[in-house]
N, C-alpha and C positions, 0 to 999 in steps of 0.2 A: 851277679849284679842284682841289686834290689830294685823292685819296681816302685816308683813313686806314685802316690795317689794323685790323679789329675794330670799325669804326664801326657804330653802330646806326641802323637805318632806322625812321622814325616812320610810323605808319599813320594816315591821316586819313579813310579811307572811312566811318567811323562818326561823323564830325563832324556836329554839329547844323546846322540851317539858320541863316543869318545873321539878326540881329535885325531889320534893315530889311525883309528878305524875309518874315519871320514876321509882322510888323505889317501889311505890305501884304496878305498873304494873309488875315489875320483881318478887315481892313477890307473886302476884296472879298467875303468870305462874309457879312459883316453887311449890306452894300449889297444883295447878291442876295436875302438873306432878307427884308429890309424891302421890296424891290420886289415879291416874291411876296405879302407882306402887303397892300401897296397894291392889287395886282391882285385879291386875294381879296376885299377890301372892295368894290371896284368890281363884281366879279362878283356879290357878294351883293346889292348895290343894284339891279343890272340884272335879276337873276333873281327878285327878291322876289315880283313878281306873276305870274311865269311858272311857276317851279318852286320852291316855297317850301322844300322839304326840302334841295335843293342850296344854296339861298341861306343857310339857317341853318348848314349845314356850312361854307360859305365864310366866313361872319362869325365863327364860332367859331375857325376856323383863323386868321383875321386877328387875333383877340384873343390867341391863344396864341403866335403867331410872335414878337412882341417879346421875350417871356421867353426863348424858345429862342435867338433871335439874340444877345441880350446874354450868355447863358451861353456860347454858342459863341465869341463875340468875346473874352470875358474868360477863356477857358479857359487861356490862357498858352501858353508854348512847348511844343512836342512833346517827348516824352521819347524818347531813343534806345532801341531795342529791348533792347540790352544794351551795357554798356560795352565798347568794343573794347580789345584788348590794345594796350599802348603800343608795343611793339616787334615787329618781324617777325623771326622766327628764320630762320636760314639754312636753305636747302633741303637735305635729306639727300642725300648722294652716292649715286648708283645703284650697286648691287652688280653685279659682273661676272657674266655668265651663263657657267656652265661646270659641269663635273662635279666635285663636291667629293670623291667617294669612288670614283673609277674609272669611274663612269658606265655607259654601255651595254656597253662591252667586258667589264667584270667580270660584269655580269648575264648576258650570253650565255655566258660561260665556266662560270658556275654551272649554267646550264640544260644544257650539254653534259655536265657531271659527273653530273647526275641521270639522264640518259639511259644513261650507261655503267654 
């Protein structure tokens, strides 16, 4: 493929995650949250006669997690932090290092004139 003079380069680093990956991630978070809910109810049932305060907290957590997990699962796709620029501009050419106004020699000449 031949490169055209003045061709523009597209930047894709700010591209969003693919739709299939996004859905898979949301499903995974939902399953994890619902697993924690199930474990929370089991812990509440097991601890009911042993440690009633912990059992109540576990049951309340089990009742709140479905709402949280549905909200998280239906949150939709992530938003990019900011829209990336479409084109990458050419890098500026480095300037040559050197003395623009005579440099060190002119400065030492002036210092000698002051001494005289």
